[in-house]
N, C-alpha and C positions, 0 to 999 in steps of 0.2 A: 504494500500500500504506500502511496505517496504521502509526503508530509501534509499536504492540503487535505487529504482524505482522513488522516489521523487527527488533525487539528480542526481547522475551519477557516473561514475568510478572515483576512486582515481587517482591522477596524479603521486604520488611518490611510488606506490607499495602497497603491502598488509600491514595492520597494524602491528606494531612491538610487539603488546601484547594487554593487556586489563587493564582497570582501572575503577574506579567509580568517577563520577563527581557529586558534590553537595550532599555529605554525610551530609553537613551542609551548611547553607547560606554563611558562611565565606569562603567556598571553591570556591565560584564564586562571585568575587567582580568586580564592574564596576564603573568607574568615567567618567562622561561626560567631554570632553575637549571643553571648551567654553571660547573664549577670547574676551569678550565684557565688557569693563569697564563701570560700572554703573554711571549714571550722578549725582546721589544723590538726584534728585528731579523728579517730574512727577507723572502721574496718575497710574503708574504700580509699584506694590510691588513685587520685585523679591526675591525668596527664594531658598537657597541651602540646599537641603533636603537629609538626609540619611534615606534609607528605608531598612527594614529587613523583609522578608516574606510578602511583600506588593507590588502589581504591580502598575503601574503608574495610571491607571484609578481608582483604589481603593483610592490611595492617593489624587487624585483630588476630589473625593466625600467627603473625610474626611476634606480636607482643605475648601471646599465650605461650608460645614455645620458649621464649626467653624467660618468662616469669615462672614457668613450670606449673601453669594452671590450665584448666579446660577453657575452651573458647566461651562457654556459657558464663564464665566468671567475669567477662569483659563486656562493658556496656558503652553505648555511644548515643548521641542525641539524633544524628541524622547521617544518611549515606552521602558520601562524597565520591566523585568520579576519579578514575585513574588518570585520564589525560588532562591534568591540571596541577597547579600548585595550591594546595589547600592546607588550612590550619583548623584543627578541630579537637574537641575534648574526648577523652576516653576515661572510663573508670574501671579499676581492677578490684574485685572483691578478695580481700586478703585477711580473713578473720584469724587473729592470733599470730599473724606472720609479719616479719619485718619487711621493709621495702626491698624488693628483689633487685638484682643487678640486671638492668635491661640493655646493657651495652651490645649484646649479641643481636638485638633487634634493630640497632641503629646503623645507618650508613648514609650515603648521599641521598637516598630516597626517603628516609625516615629519620627525623630529628626530634628529640624531646626538648621542647623549649621551656617547659615549666612543669613542676609536679608538686602535689600537696595532698594531705589527708583530709577526708571528709566523712561525716557520719552516715551519709546516704549515697546510694549508687546514682549514677547519671541515668536519667530516664529518657526514653525515646521521645523526641519532640520537645525536650526541655529548652532548647534554644529558641529565642524569640525571632531571630532573623539571621540572614547571611549577608555579609558585605562582599561585593564583587568589584574586581578590577579587571576589565576586559580590554584586550588590544586587538582591534580589527586591522589586519595587514592586507597589503595588496588592494587597497581601497580604490574603487572606480565608481564615483558617484557624483551627482550634481550637487555642488557645494551649497547652493542656496536652498535647494529642496531638502537636503539633509539637515541643514540648520533649522529650517521650519519644522521638520518632522521631530527633531529632538525637542524643540520648544513645545510642540503639541503633546508628545507623550509625557513630558515632565508635568504638564498642566492637567492632563486628562487621564493618565494611566494607560494601560493596555489590557486586552482580554487575558484573563488568568488561565490560559490553556495549560493543560499538562503537556510537557514537551515530548517530542517524538521518541526520545530514549526510553520513556516509560513503556513503550510498546514493543521494544526489541528490534533487532535488525529486520528491516522491511516488514514491520508489524508482526513479527513471529510470535511474540507473547500474546497478542490479541487473537491471532489465528488459533493458538493453543487454547485460549479461553473459550472461544466459540466452539471448538471441537468438544471440549469438556462439557459445555452447557448442552450441546446436542445429545451427548451420551449420558447426561446427568451423573457425572462423576467428578471427583476432585483429585488432582495429582497427589500421590502419596508423599513425595519428597517435599519437605517443608518449604524450602526456598522457591521451588518451582510453583508450589501452590500459592505462595504469597505473590509471586510475579504475575500469575494468570489472573488471580482475583483483582489485583491492583490494576492490571491492564484493562480488564473489562469495566471496572468502575470508572477509570479515567476516560476511557473512550466514550462512555455514555454521558459523562459530564461534558466532555468536549462537544458532543453532538448537540446538547442543550445550549451550551454557550455559543456554538456556531449559529444556531437559530436566532439567538438574541443579538448577535453581531449583525446578522443579515437584516433584521428588522429595526436595528438601531437602538434596542432597549437594553443592551448589555451594561450600560452605565446609568440607566435611568430606572428608578423604582416604579413599579406598577402596583395598583391595588391588588392585593392577594399574594404579593411577593413575600418572601421571608428575608428580612434584612439582618445584617451582621456587621459589627465593627471589624476593622482590619485585623486586630490582634486577639479577637475573641472567638471561641468556638460555640458560643450560644447565639441564638437568633430569635427574632420576634416578628410577628405578622405586620405588614405595612397597612396602616389605615390611610384614609384620605389625607389627614393632616401630615402623616409621615412623608408623603410624596414631595412636600416642599421643605423638608428638613434641611437646613443649611449644611449639615454635616455630610450630606450626599455630595454637594458641590465641592466641599473641602476635601473630598476623597478619604474621609474617616469612616463613612458608613456606606454599605454596598448591598445591592441585591445579591442573592445567592442561587446556586444551582445544586442539583442533587448528587450525592454520593450514594449510589443505590445499595439497599440492604432491606432487611425485614422491617415492616411497618409502612403505613400509608404516608405518602408525602402530604404535609399539611398546607401546601400552597393552594391557592385558588385562582380563579380568573384566567387571564391569558397565559400566565406562567404554568398553571396546571395543565392547560390544553396542550402546550408545547411539550411538557415532560411526558404526558400520556402518549402523545404521538411518537416521541422518541422511543419510549418503552415498547410500544406496539411494533415499531419497525425493527427493533433489536431482537425479536424472537424470544429465545429461551434465556437470554442473558440476565434480565432483571430477576426472574424467578430463581435462577441458579444462584445468583448472588445472595438473595434472601435465604435460600436453603443452606448456604454455606455458613450461616451464623453471623453474618454482618448486619449491623443495624444501620438504618437510614441516617445519614449525616448531611451536612451542608458545607459548601465551599463558596467563598466570595467569587463573583463573576468578574470583577474588575480588580486589576493588580496595580496598586499605587507604587510609584517608584521613588523611594526615599533618597533625598540628597543627590539627585542625579547631576553629575558634572561631566564635562567632556573637553578634550583638547586634542591637538594634532601634533604629536612628537615629530612627525615627518609628513610631507604632503599626502602620502598614500597610507598613513596610519591614523586611525581614530581610536583614542583611549577613552573608555567610559568607566566611571565609578558610581556605584549606587548600592542601595540596600533594599532587599526584598524580604517579605515575611517568610518564615520557615515553611518549607514545602512548596515553594513557588519557583518557577524556572526562568533563568536568565535568558534562555532562548526565546521566551515570549516577548522579551524586550528587543532582542536583536532582530527577530523576524519582522518587526514593524519598521525596521530601518533598511536592511539590505538582505539580499539573498547570499547564501554562503557558497563559496567555491569548494573545491575538492577536499581541502583539509577540514572544512567545516561540516561536510556531509557525514563524517564519522564522529562528529563531536557529541559528547555525552555530558551535558552540564549536570550540576549536582542537585542533590537533596530531593530525593523522591518523597 
């Protein structure tokens, strides 16, 4: 499947040109934003780790071997990709044990920048956001159009699509999920099961968001919508008065779309009609997700881009810096600017 089939239409118009992302790991840098002061004591050793050319799961395996603990004793807040320079937290559960010598885990691809003890383990999703520094190289774009586009996405945000990496190479994870749904089965292997369920949920969400982008309502609340704040997992129904809430214009409050699971969606009106149409067209997928034990959740449709700045280190290089909420994809931002050349086609940005 193509990227446009996995995601949906762009909100701000055709790309302004083309570029390459990740010609080197330094072209895609990510820092977890995690504001948890360490207690200085406890059973958990927290590590602030810089990784280059190493994904999160590979780092876990390496740390587990060096520490002499099972992989299940190591926790992290979010997944980060291999083809990047990333900095993220890990915690090791070490009850009654001294700090291990982790030198065997370290080399030019993994560096421990900081460590300290804490009384609790690091929970998945504990980070509030990710800070990005992206460098688009080989840039060929209309300078005026690109400047206008950058100003527009800074002011209006972008559609909060799940990135194409969520679906695997050429949509393989999604195809796997569709086959499992037809056969009414779940993969036995835990990681594969997680990938297929996530791909199905993400694709259904993207289909709903694509419909809202197409009709222009992706950043506009409609009566019957469920609204949520940027950093909140709770939501509430939109009343007539909420449609003019100034926090919508300030990109603090957003309409939401469904992450399918058990339970009826509480949306009403046009949003409900769209979600029902997507579910009907998706065949067995929605019922399969509900039967897998997932609960219905919501995700904001609009992605605000925090602190977006840009400059040109060279005429054919555009450097972007911005912050996104946890679980959101930097490719959603890049996609509204340019199409990616060959190096970018295999790019897998972070934080599923």
